Structures are given as C-alpha cells and as structure tokens.
C-alpha positions in Angstrom: -98.5 -36.6 10.6 -99.7 -35.0 13.6 -99.1 -36.5 17.7 -99.6 -39.6 16.7 -98.0 -43.0 18.0 -96.2 -43.1 14.6 -94.5 -40.0 15.5 -93.6 -41.0 18.7 -91.9 -44.1 17.3 -90.2 -42.3 14.8 -88.3 -39.6 16.8 -87.2 -42.3 19.0 -85.4 -44.3 15.9 -84.1 -41.2 14.2 -82.4 -40.0 18.1 -81.3 -43.7 18.6 -79.9 -43.3 15.0 -78.3 -40.1 15.6 -77.0 -41.3 19.0 -75.8 -43.6 17.9 -73.6 -42.1 15.1 -72.9 -38.6 17.2 -73.4 -39.0 20.6 -76.0 -37.0 22.6 -73.9 -33.9 23.0 -74.4 -32.8 19.3 -77.8 -33.9 19.3 -80.3 -31.3 18.7 -84.2 -31.5 19.0 -84.4 -29.6 15.8 -82.4 -31.8 14.3 -84.1 -35.3 15.4 -87.3 -33.8 14.0 -86.0 -32.9 10.8 -84.4 -36.2 10.0 -87.5 -38.3 11.7 -89.9 -35.5 9.6 -92.3 -34.9 11.9 -92.8 -31.3 13.7 -91.1 -29.4 16.6 -94.5 -29.9 18.4 -95.1 -33.5 18.3 -91.5 -33.8 20.1 -92.4 -31.9 23.3 -95.8 -33.4 22.8 -94.1 -36.5 23.5 -91.1 -35.7 25.5 -90.8 -32.4 28.0 -86.9 -32.2 26.5 -84.0 -33.8 25.3 -82.7 -35.9 28.5 -86.2 -37.3 28.7 -86.2 -38.2 25.2 -82.5 -40.1 25.5 -83.6 -42.3 28.8 -87.1 -43.1 26.3 -84.7 -44.0 23.9 -81.9 -45.9 26.8 -84.9 -47.9 27.9 -86.0 -49.1 24.4 -82.7 -50.3 24.1 -82.3 -52.1 27.0 -85.8 -54.1 26.5 -84.4 -55.2 23.2 -80.5 -56.2 24.7 -82.2 -57.3 27.7 -84.6 -60.2 25.6 -81.4 -61.3 23.5 -79.2 -62.0 27.2 -82.4 -63.9 28.3 -82.6 -65.8 25.5 -78.4 -66.5 25.0 -77.8 -67.4 29.0 -81.0 -68.9 30.2 -80.7 -71.4 26.8 -80.1 -74.6 26.3 -76.2 -76.1 27.2 -73.6 -75.9 30.0 -73.1 -73.0 31.4 -69.9 -71.4 30.2 -71.1 -72.7 26.6 -73.7 -69.7 27.2 -72.1 -67.5 28.3 -69.5 -67.9 25.7 -72.9 -67.1 22.9 -73.1 -63.9 24.7 -69.5 -63.1 23.5 -70.2 -64.4 20.1 -73.2 -61.8 19.5 -71.8 -59.3 20.9 -68.7 -59.9 18.7 -70.8 -60.3 15.9 -73.1 -57.2 16.5 -69.8 -55.2 16.4 -68.7 -56.6 12.8 -72.1 -56.2 11.5 -72.3 -52.7 11.9 -69.0 -51.8 11.0 -69.6 -54.1 7.8 -73.1 -51.6 7.7 -71.9 -48.4 8.2 -68.2 -48.6 8.2 -67.5 -47.7 11.3 -67.4 -49.6 14.9 -70.4 -48.4 17.1 -69.5 -49.7 20.1 -72.5 -49.5 23.2 -74.9 -47.6 23.4 -74.9 -47.7 27.3 -71.0 -47.2 27.4 -71.2 -44.4 25.2 -73.5 -42.9 27.4 -71.7 -43.9 30.7 -68.6 -41.9 29.4 -70.1 -38.7 27.8 -73.0 -38.3 30.5 -72.6 -39.9 33.5 -71.0 -37.0 35.3 -73.5 -34.4 34.1 -77.0 -36.1 34.0 -78.0 -37.8 37.6 -81.4 -39.6 35.9 -79.4 -41.0 32.9 -76.1 -41.7 35.2 -78.6 -43.6 37.8 -80.2 -45.5 34.8 -77.2 -46.6 33.3 -76.5 -48.1 36.5 -79.5 -50.0 37.2 -78.9 -51.3 33.5 -75.3 -52.3 34.1 -76.1 -53.8 37.6 -78.8 -56.2 35.5 -76.3 -57.4 33.4 -74.0 -57.8 36.5 -77.0 -60.0 37.8 -77.4 -62.5 35.0 -74.1 -63.1 34.4 -74.0 -63.7 38.2 -76.3 -66.4 37.8 -74.4 -68.4 35.3 -71.2 -68.0 37.3 -73.2 -69.5 39.9 -74.0 -72.5 38.0 -70.5 -73.1 36.6 -69.2 -72.7 40.0 -71.4 -75.4 41.6 -70.3 -77.9 38.3 -66.8 -77.0 39.7 -66.0 -75.5 36.5 -65.0 -71.8 37.8 -62.8 -71.0 40.8 -63.9 -67.9 42.0 -64.4 -66.5 45.4 -67.0 -63.7 45.0 -69.7 -64.4 41.4 -70.5 -60.9 41.7 -67.3 -60.2 41.6 -66.5 -62.3 38.8 -70.0 -61.3 36.8 -69.0 -57.5 37.2 -65.3 -58.0 35.6 -67.2 -60.5 33.1 -69.1 -57.5 32.0 -66.2 -55.0 32.1 -64.4 -57.5 29.6 -67.3 -57.3 26.9 -67.8 -53.4 27.5 -64.0 -52.8 27.8 -63.1 -55.1 24.9 -66.2 -52.8 23.2 -64.9 -49.4 23.6 -61.3 -49.9 22.3 -63.0 -52.0 19.1 -65.4 -48.2 18.7 -61.7 -46.3 19.4 -59.6 -48.0 16.8 -62.2 -48.8 14.6 -61.4 -52.5 14.8 -63.2 -55.4 16.1 -60.1 -58.0 15.9 -59.2 -57.2 19.3 -62.8 -58.7 20.0 -61.3 -62.2 18.7 -60.2 -62.8 22.2 -62.5 -61.8 24.6 -63.7 -65.1 25.3 -60.1 -66.8 25.9 -59.9 -63.3 28.8 -63.4 -64.4 30.3 -62.1 -67.8 30.9 -58.5 -66.3 32.6 -60.7 -64.4 34.4 -62.7 -66.9 35.7 -60.3 -69.0 36.4 -61.6 -72.2 34.4 -59.9 -74.0 31.6 -60.2 -73.4 27.9 -62.7 -76.2 26.9 -61.8 -77.4 23.2 -64.1 -75.3 21.1 -62.7 -72.0 23.1 -60.6 -70.2 20.4 -61.0 -66.6 18.6 -64.8 -65.6 19.6 
C-alpha cells in the first residue's frame, strides 16, 4: 500500500470515526494504523503528529459541514425558513447517527472544544475560526430577517451567536442523555431568541 493518497484517506476516515466514537484522548497512532490497515510509516509520512492528524480531520469535517450550511442558508425561501432548515438538518443528522450506531455522536467541533480547548492551542484557534464562520453565516440570515421585520434583535452578531449556541447546546444535551427528543424544541427556542413570532409551520423540528 505504501505512502499513497489512498493511505492518507484511509487514515483520515478511520481517525474521524474513532474520534466520533472515543474522542481525542483515547486515540492512538498504532490503533489508527491498525484499524486503517496501513503501516505506521505511512502515518508519519502524511502527519507529523496526532495533533496534525486531528487538525486535518477537523478541516475535512468543516469543509463538508460548511458546504451543507451554504446550500441550506443560501437556498430559496424566506430567511427564517432557511434557518429552520438548518435546525431540521441538524436534528436529522443526530437522529440518523443514533439509529446507525445506537448512540448520539454529537458535534465533533463541540466535543473537541470541551476536550481540547484548554490543552492544544492550534486546535483551539481552529475551532474558534470554525464557530466564527458559523456565526457569520447565521448572522447574514438574521440580518436579512431583521430587514424584513421578521425578527427583533438589537445586535445581529450576538443573536447569531445565540442561535449557534442553541444548536450546540441542544446537541450536547442529546449526546449527554443519548436522547434526541430534546432537539424537538430547538426551532421554537430559536424563534424566541430572535424575538420572532412562530409562523404557522413552526411545530417541532
């Protein structure tokens, strides 16, 4: 197999799965290589350390998530309807994960923030950048809704941070209790945070 792009992808895919299951601290280079079916030399050819690998996993995860957020938040429909779709997609993803493996995996970025933010500066900075990007994407939608008179917020950035925190917090609770039922209230809570009246469709997510 050797030092090929295929080996790198296998390492990334395996590490991503193991991080979701067990977190960063329990992750070992030997374990990754064994599960990926690659020699240890291939690991160090592509990644200088476990931390470097995790940063690559974070970047790969964010590329996929960012593309999904762009499609949802930049799609057709009124701004609040597009924001609602983001909540629906988040809840659906967590439910699908539980159905697949029996446990709620939560958000990789949130999980790593709790585990590593005070221990690994490069990862902390990268996670900050990702959450700032999420807030920026939501802020654009909130500002659009404010211009249409659909929400009443004094500070669109603070409101967007509250929305992202709502998503992260509810997903964290879903992981903690291994129960996705609490995700049903996310959208109505979001509307309350934004000072918006629930539209006719605003039932449970």
